[in-house]
RODREN-565069 format. One line per 10 residues: number of its first residue (from 1); their letters; for each residue x, y, z of C-alpha. Coordinates in steps of 0.05 Angstrom, whole numbers, padded with zeros to 5 digits. Example, Ala and Ser with C-alpha at 12.3 -4.5 7.8 and 13.67 -1.06 7.14 Angstrom:
2
1) as) 00246/-00090/00156 ~ 00273/-00021/00143;
//
This chain:
332
1) mrkkigivgf) -00502/-00296/00037 ~ -00451/-00252/00064 ~ -00378/-00280/00061 ~ -00338/-00290/00128 ~ -00268/-00247/00126 ~ -00226/-00243/00189 ~ -00182/-00192/00213 ~ -00118/-00198/00253 ~ -00081/-00133/00278 ~ -00153/-00095/00281;
11) rgysgaelvs) -00115/-00052/00339 ~ -00075/-00026/00295 ~ -00075/00035/00249 ~ -00101/-00002/00188 ~ -00135/-00048/00219 ~ -00181/-00001/00248 ~ -00185/00028/00178 ~ -00204/-00054/00156 ~ -00258/-00057/00216 ~ -00288/00009/00190;
21) itarhpgvep) -00291/-00006/00107 ~ -00310/-00082/00122 ~ -00357/-00058/00164 ~ -00405/-00030/00110 ~ -00396/-00079/00057 ~ -00453/-00113/00034 ~ -00420/-00177/00016 ~ -00380/-00202/00079 ~ -00381/-00208/00154 ~ -00324/-00185/00182;
31) vliehrsdae) -00286/-00227/00245 ~ -00237/-00189/00284 ~ -00179/-00246/00306 ~ -00155/-00238/00366 ~ -00075/-00253/00367 ~ -00046/-00217/00423 ~ -00039/-00240/00500 ~ -00044/-00165/00517 ~ -00112/-00150/00488 ~ -00137/-00133/00552;
41) atpgpgqrlr) -00096/-00074/00556 ~ -00101/-00045/00491 ~ -00172/-00025/00472 ~ -00185/-00028/00391 ~ -00245/-00016/00346 ~ -00301/-00055/00329 ~ -00320/-00083/00397 ~ -00386/-00105/00366 ~ -00361/-00149/00321 ~ -00351/-00220/00347;
51) tvpctpeafr) -00272/-00247/00356 ~ -00240/-00306/00359 ~ -00179/-00335/00381 ~ -00127/-00333/00332 ~ -00114/-00412/00331 ~ -00111/-00473/00276 ~ -00180/-00500/00310 ~ -00215/-00439/00316 ~ -00191/-00414/00247 ~ -00222/-00468/00217;
61) tegfaavfla) -00286/-00474/00249 ~ -00308/-00406/00222 ~ -00298/-00420/00147 ~ -00263/-00355/00125 ~ -00273/-00343/00056 ~ -00209/-00289/00064 ~ -00174/-00262/00125 ~ -00130/-00193/00130 ~ -00062/-00185/00164 ~ -00048/-00121/00192;
71) tpaevsmela) 00011/-00149/00227 ~ 00087/-00151/00232 ~ 00125/-00183/00184 ~ 00147/-00237/00226 ~ 00073/-00260/00249 ~ 00045/-00258/00172 ~ 00099/-00307/00161 ~ 00080/-00348/00224 ~ -00007/-00344/00204 ~ 00001/-00344/00129;
81) pwmldagakv) 00015/-00411/00126 ~ -00030/-00445/00162 ~ -00090/-00395/00150 ~ -00078/-00424/00065 ~ -00076/-00490/00085 ~ -00146/-00484/00123 ~ -00175/-00456/00047 ~ -00174/-00381/00068 ~ -00148/-00327/00017 ~ -00094/-00280/00048;
91) idlsgafrlr) -00080/-00214/00042 ~ -00023/-00188/00082 ~ -00016/-00110/00090 ~ 00060/-00125/00118 ~ 00121/-00125/00074 ~ 00127/-00198/00092 ~ 00112/-00231/00012 ~ 00125/-00169/-00020 ~ 00193/-00178/-00046 ~ 00191/-00233/-00084;
101) tperyrrwyk) 00267/-00263/-00070 ~ 00296/-00290/00007 ~ 00361/-00260/-00026 ~ 00324/-00182/-00031 ~ 00280/-00198/00033 ~ 00342/-00209/00071 ~ 00376/-00139/00043 ~ 00320/-00090/00057 ~ 00295/-00125/00121 ~ 00353/-00145/00154;
111) qehtqpalla) 00321/-00208/00172 ~ 00323/-00284/00138 ~ 00250/-00299/00110 ~ 00220/-00359/00138 ~ 00174/-00376/00081 ~ 00207/-00376/00011 ~ 00155/-00408/-00019 ~ 00104/-00369/00000 ~ 00147/-00316/-00019 ~ 00150/-00333/-00085;
121) eaafglpemy) 00089/-00344/-00100 ~ 00049/-00281/-00073 ~ 00016/-00235/-00125 ~ 00036/-00159/-00120 ~ -00040/-00127/-00097 ~ -00025/-00057/-00137 ~ -00089/-00072/-00174 ~ -00074/-00023/-00234 ~ -00017/-00068/-00255 ~ -00026/-00135/-00236;
131) resvrgarli) -00105/-00136/-00234 ~ -00112/-00205/-00264 ~ -00054/-00240/-00215 ~ -00096/-00218/-00154 ~ -00170/-00238/-00182 ~ -00133/-00308/-00186 ~ -00081/-00312/-00125 ~ -00094/-00349/-00060 ~ -00037/-00302/-00026 ~ -00034/-00226/-00039;
141) anpgcyptaa) 00018/-00181/-00028 ~ -00011/-00114/-00009 ~ 00042/-00063/-00028 ~ 00074/-00010/00016 ~ 00040/00069/00022 ~ 00109/00100/-00007 ~ 00109/00050/-00069 ~ 00034/00053/-00079 ~ 00032/00129/-00105 ~ 00106/00126/-00129;
151) tlaiaplvec) 00097/00067/-00183 ~ 00029/00100/-00198 ~ 00060/00164/-00213 ~ 00141/00124/-00238 ~ 00117/00065/-00283 ~ 00078/00099/-00340 ~ 00140/00144/-00347 ~ 00180/00084/-00355 ~ 00133/00042/-00394 ~ 00130/00095/-00446;
161) giadraagii) 00204/00115/-00447 ~ 00196/00190/-00442 ~ 00243/00192/-00374 ~ 00312/00205/-00388 ~ 00337/00144/-00336 ~ 00402/00162/-00348 ~ 00394/00235/-00303 ~ 00356/00194/-00255 ~ 00285/00193/-00221 ~ 00277/00237/-00156;
171) cdaksgvsga) 00222/00218/-00106 ~ 00206/00265/-00051 ~ 00162/00223/-00009 ~ 00130/00260/00056 ~ 00078/00217/00101 ~ 00029/00228/00159 ~ 00051/00197/00231 ~ 00010/00142/00229 ~ 00052/00112/00169 ~ 00095/00095/00226;
181) grkpslkthf) 00037/00051/00262 ~ 00012/00062/00327 ~ 00069/00022/00371 ~ 00095/00090/00411 ~ 00165/00102/00386 ~ 00214/00163/00404 ~ 00210/00189/00336 ~ 00127/00198/00342 ~ 00125/00217/00407 ~ 00081/00284/00393;
191) ceaaenfsay) 00141/00328/00430 ~ 00179/00294/00371 ~ 00134/00299/00322 ~ 00094/00362/00318 ~ 00122/00430/00292 ~ 00175/00382/00263 ~ 00192/00359/00198 ~ 00252/00305/00186 ~ 00275/00252/00135 ~ 00284/00185/00155;
201) silehrhvpe) 00318/00116/00134 ~ 00359/00149/00077 ~ 00386/00116/00026 ~ 00358/00052/00056 ~ 00288/00053/00061 ~ 00253/-00019/00056 ~ 00202/00006/00008 ~ 00257/00030/-00045 ~ 00266/-00040/-00081 ~ 00180/-00048/-00083;
211) ilmncgleeg) 00190/00016/-00132 ~ 00251/-00011/-00169 ~ 00221/-00087/-00176 ~ 00150/-00047/-00202 ~ 00177/00006/-00240 ~ 00231/-00035/-00278 ~ 00289/00011/-00254 ~ 00365/-00001/-00232 ~ 00382/00018/-00160 ~ 00427/00071/-00190;
221) elsftaqllp) 00364/00112/-00232 ~ 00317/00120/-00167 ~ 00332/00165/-00116 ~ 00283/00157/-00064 ~ 00280/00206/00011 ~ 00220/00195/00061 ~ 00204/00243/00105 ~ 00153/00257/00163 ~ 00105/00306/00170 ~ 00071/00334/00230;
231) itrgiletvy) 00004/00304/00212 ~ -00044/00240/00228 ~ -00050/00219/00159 ~ -00036/00220/00079 ~ 00028/00221/00037 ~ 00049/00269/-00024 ~ 00108/00244/-00071 ~ 00132/00293/-00119 ~ 00170/00256/-00177 ~ 00224/00297/-00215;
241) frtrltsvde) 00261/00277/-00281 ~ 00285/00293/-00344 ~ 00245/00282/-00408 ~ 00242/00306/-00479 ~ 00168/00318/-00479 ~ 00152/00389/-00511 ~ 00085/00395/-00485 ~ 00047/00388/-00423 ~ -00013/00357/-00464 ~ 00025/00297/-00486;
251) lvalyekrya) 00043/00287/-00412 ~ -00023/00289/-00389 ~ -00050/00242/-00446 ~ -00003/00192/-00420 ~ -00023/00186/-00359 ~ -00108/00189/-00382 ~ -00085/00130/-00434 ~ -00047/00096/-00376 ~ -00110/00092/-00327 ~ -00168/00104/-00374;
261) gepfvriwkp) -00221/00055/-00332 ~ -00185/00061/-00264 ~ -00232/00074/-00217 ~ -00180/00094/-00157 ~ -00131/00137/-00204 ~ -00154/00211/-00223 ~ -00105/00256/-00265 ~ -00112/00326/-00260 ~ -00109/00381/-00309 ~ -00048/00423/-00299;
271) pqvpdlrava) -00032/00476/-00277 ~ -00070/00446/-00215 ~ -00043/00388/-00180 ~ -00066/00346/-00121 ~ -00057/00355/-00043 ~ -00072/00315/00016 ~ -00137/00349/00021 ~ -00166/00320/-00044 ~ -00152/00238/-00019 ~ -00163/00246/00052;
281) rtnfcdigvr) -00197/00179/00082 ~ -00213/00159/00006 ~ -00185/00101/-00039 ~ -00160/00153/-00097 ~ -00089/00156/-00127 ~ -00101/00235/-00142 ~ -00040/00255/-00198 ~ -00020/00323/-00223 ~ 00041/00339/-00278 ~ 00079/00404/-00298;
291) ldaatgravv) 00131/00417/-00350 ~ 00184/00466/-00368 ~ 00198/00441/-00439 ~ 00249/00496/-00454 ~ 00292/00461/-00388 ~ 00259/00389/-00401 ~ 00252/00396/-00323 ~ 00190/00355/-00311 ~ 00143/00332/-00241 ~ 00094/00296/-00218;
301) iaaidnlvkg) 00056/00298/-00163 ~ 00019/00243/-00131 ~ -00022/00246/-00074 ~ -00052/00185/-00031 ~ -00088/00171/00039 ~ -00033/00125/00072 ~ -00087/00080/00107 ~ -00136/00079/00053 ~ -00104/00066/-00014 ~ -00038/00058/00017;
311) aagqavqnmn) -00061/00007/00060 ~ -00134/-00021/00087 ~ -00169/00003/00020 ~ -00125/-00016/-00029 ~ -00124/-00097/00019 ~ -00210/-00090/00010 ~ -00191/-00065/-00064 ~ -00158/-00140/-00069 ~ -00207/-00174/-00040 ~ -00258/-00152/-00080;
321) lalgfpetea) -00225/-00187/-00132 ~ -00207/-00250/-00105 ~ -00265/-00262/-00083 ~ -00309/-00236/-00140 ~ -00343/-00169/-00109 ~ -00346/-00114/-00158 ~ -00269/-00083/-00140 ~ -00305/-00006/-00123 ~ -00353/-00045/-00066 ~ -00342/-00012/00000;
331) ll) -00297/00040/-00024 ~ -00338/00083/-00066;
//
């Protein structure tokens, strides 16, 4: 018997991916949950799926096993408490529950957190690092798209102590325009984004604390810059660091050992490195490395699809763990 799962925010880009992935999942019955008052003016995906109103009464009647919140952070904070009280597991795709403390949230999101108890409770939904926490959680904070690729690239370096942290680690991150969401803005207007390439949120990007928190770095040890590519989807991050390793084979072996058995992390053999085409519309994170032993300079390239491994695909991966399905179900 299939488990019923709800999708709130199904009209956005990440929500549309959730509709597509869950529609082919053999173990779940996806139901759209309508929370917008202007819904008729904004057509969305999954029109043949059943839609229910976003009210506590309707929600309890459905008996959802889990619900995805592909909503702004303030909406997630409003909806998550009563959905959890109704007995559903909540997988939140916003930044509402990622940063663990109200103080950290206030600093980076420039607003107060209205659910500090849930913020402390939430499991961080990066399975490659927190799989067992995700399995037992009722509230899962899906990672940001940039931190997913950055953490998978940087964390092994810090864990093994091979990066010279005093020299700093640089993460140069580039994303397609869909990462900004479906809501129109001047920056994502076609005439602004096409034939252009620009950096944004320099030194204050709200995804930075996720990377620091999960890699065990201090703020002064990481330089992160996000840039907008004139393409629809995909993230490619180039990580620069200094090391005393003398062979690129040692670096490759480190990543292969760290991610051995991980179904969604692929390590490339030098001199090849991944590109966006290799991961488009997949839940993979592809990682490639290069090393100049003479100077101690090293580079790690990580590529993901920002709407899949960076959002909806990873959310389904987390749902699979939380509900007892095979982790790769509907994702391979």
